[in-house]
N, C-alpha and C positions, 0 to 999 in steps of 0.2 A: 712187451707191448703194454704192460701196465697191470693194474690190480684185477682186471677181469680175465687175464690169461688163464685158460684151462678150466674156467668155471662152467657149471651146468645149471640151467634154469628149467625146471620141469613143469612150469605152469605159466604160459603166456597166451593171452587172447590177441588174435591178429585178424586183419581183413584179408579176404572178404568175410563179412559177417552181416547179420541182420541189424546189428548195432554198429554205429560208427566206431572205428578203432583208430588208435594213434598211428600205428604202422601196419603195413601189409606184410605178407610172408616174405616177399623179396627184400623189402626194406629191413626186416629183421635179420635176414641172412647177411646182407651187406654190413649192417652194424656189428653183427657177431664176428664176422670174418675180420673186419677192421680192428677189432679189440682182442682177437685171439681167443674168443670163447670156444669151448669144446663142443657143446651141444645145447639145444633147447628143444622143448616139447611144446607144440602149439595145441591149443584147446578151444573147442567151440561147444557152447551149450546146446547147439542145434544139429550139427552135422559131423560126420567123421572127418578127420584131417590128415590121415596117413597118406592118401593119394597126393594131396597138395605138397606134403613134405618131400615125397619122392621126386616130384618135378623140381622143387627148389634145390634139392641135392644134386640133381643132374645139371642144373644151371651153374651151381657153385663149382662142380667138378670141371666144367668147361671154362669158366671165367677165372677161377682161383685154384688151379691144379695143385698148388703147394699147400693149400689149407686142408686141415683134417676136420673142419667143422662139419657137424651133422645136425640136421633138423629131423625130429621125429614127430609122428602124429599120435592121436589118442581118440578115444570114443567116450562120450558121456551118454549113459542110458536114460535119457529123458524121453518125453512123449514123442518128440519129433522123429526118433528112430525106433519107436515101438516099445519104449520102456525097457523092461528086463528082457532083452531079445537076444538069445544065444546066436541066432543066425547073423545078426548085425555085428555081434562081437567077433564071431569067427571070420567074417569077411574083412573086418577092420584089422584084425591081427595078421591075417594073411597078406594084407596090403602093407604091413609094417608097423602098425600101432604098437606102442610100448607101454601104454597105461590105459586101463579100462576103468572108468569112473562110474560109481553108482550115481543115481539121479542127483541133479543139482537144483536148477530152477523149478523143476516139476517133481521134486521129492515130496513125499507126503508131509514130512516135517516142515519143509520150506513153505509149501502151499498153505498149510493150516495156520502158520504164523502170519501169513499175509492174506488170509481169508479167500483163498482161491479154491475152486471146486474140483478141478481135474488134476489128478496127480498120480504118481507111481509109488506103490508100496513095496518095501523090501522085506518087511517083517509083518506077519499076521499071527495073532494068538501066541506071541512069544517065540515064533520060529520063522526062519527065512522062507520066502516064497519059493515055490518049487522050481521055477526057471533059473533061479540063482545057482542051483546045484550044477546045472549045465554050464553056466558062465564060469563058475569056479573051476570046473574040469578043464575048460579051455584055457583059462588063465594059468593053471598049473601046467598043463601039457606044453604050452608055448613059452612058459617061464617069463611072462610079462607081469607088470605091476597092477595091483588093484588099489584104486583110490576110493575113499569113502564118500566123496561128494558132500551133499548138504543134509545128510541124515542126522538124526538126533544122537546124543551120547548113548542112550540105552540101546538104540538100534546099532550103533557102532560096535558095542560090546557083543551083541548077538551075532552080527555079521562076521566080525573078526574071528570069533570062536568057531563059527561054522566054516569059515574059509580055511583056518588053520587045520581043523579036523579033516577038511577035504584035500589038504596037502599044498595049499597056496603058500608060496614062500615069500613073496614080495608084497607087502601091504603098507600103504601110506595113508595115514589119517589126514584128510584134506583140511587145511586151515582150521584146526579145532578152535582157534581164538575167534573166528567169525561168529558174530552174535546169533546168527541163525542156527549154527551148530551148537555153540555155547558149552563146550567142555570146560570143566573147572581144572585148575592146576592139579588137584588131587586125582581127578579122573585121568588126566594125561599121564601122570606118574604111574597110576595103576595099570593102564593099558600097555605101556611099554614094559613094565615089570612082568605082567602076566602073559603077554603075547609077543613081545619083541618086535613091535611094529615101529615104523618111523613116523614122526610128527612133522608135518609140513607147516612152516611158519612163513606167512606172506607179508608183503610190504604194507598194504593198507586194506581197509574194508569199507563198504558203503554204510552210511549211518542215516540215510534218508535225504531227500531233496537234492539228489545229485552230489552230495558232499561225501568225501572220503576221510577217514581217520587213520593216521599212521599207526601201525601196530608195533613199531620197533621197540619202544620201552618195555611193553608187556612181553614181547617175544624174548628179549634178552633176559628178563627176570625168570622166565620159565626155563630157558636154556641153562642158566646158571643153577637153578634149583634141581633140574632133572638130569642134566649132563648132555653136552653137545653131541655125544655119540648117538643120541636118539633122534636127531633132528635133520631135516632138509631145509635149506634156505631157498625159497622161490619168491617170485614177485607177484604172481597173479596179475601181471601188468597188462596194459593195452587200453585202459579206459581213457577217454578224452579228458577227464578231470585230473588225471595223474600225469606226471612227467613221462617223457619217452622211456621205453623199457630200459635202455642202457643207462639212463640217469638214475632210475629207481634202483637197479641192482647195484650200481656204484655207490649210491648213498647208503644202501643197506649194508654193504660190506664195510664201508668207512665207519658206520655206526658200530658195527661189531668190533672193529679195531679200537675205536674210541672207548668202548665199554670194557676193554681189557682182555678180550679173547686173543689167544696166540694165533700165529699164522697156521700152525698145525690144526688147531681147533676149527678155524674158519675153513680150512681145506676139507676137513671131515664133512662139514655141513654143505659146502658148495661144490665139492668135487667127488670125494670118496663115496659118500652115501648115495647121492643121485646117480653116480656112475655105476654103482652096484645095481641099482634099480633098473638101469638101462642096459646092463650087460656090457658096459664099455670101460671097465676098470683099467 
């Protein structure tokens, strides 16, 4: 079917959403099935998405019984779901969510950088907030992935250490190259060395005024420096300013080929590592 056969994208924003999105859930499914994609994870900053994914998979099974494509949902612990809310996490996981994200748009780090007043804290006085302990227990017990969201590098180290101590096995540092997160190359190298997490590198990031900057050159430089075995390739796609999701992921993979990565190395970042996070190796 082509270069997208068997790939997994763990970070896509789709409609319905309070922001206009390029594709809705059903359009994503159609595009993925047509291209032989193995799985995608849909993400909303505002609401859980596992129930939507379940309905899409039912439609896919009826319409394309020979396809093994799966859509998965996630939950982001922003203010809209009560912040660090173990009850929302448990409900989402039981509905099939495969990744639980720490706060994004309402993370303390994000809000302070944009001068917003209301936010969710994950670390206070150098320690994780108490409700995170219950979240870690749920993530561990159900063996789903923990995404770090838009928290700061120092918070990431604190959270990751606490999560590892709690027995969480699957941890993904969410787009550390995003300027709101702002991890340095040295910090990325240190966190994978010390805690064996995966670094998610995405297609583009907003830089203000509705403009997006492609991350591909910087992503490739970090992958080559640290080693592709430590990375997940995702798009974080769906914005109206960027191409359709299937074009962004195709461009991303082509860029990796053109940058000298082997098929095996690309498969590690687009199939093996995300497949392990989703439990569909």
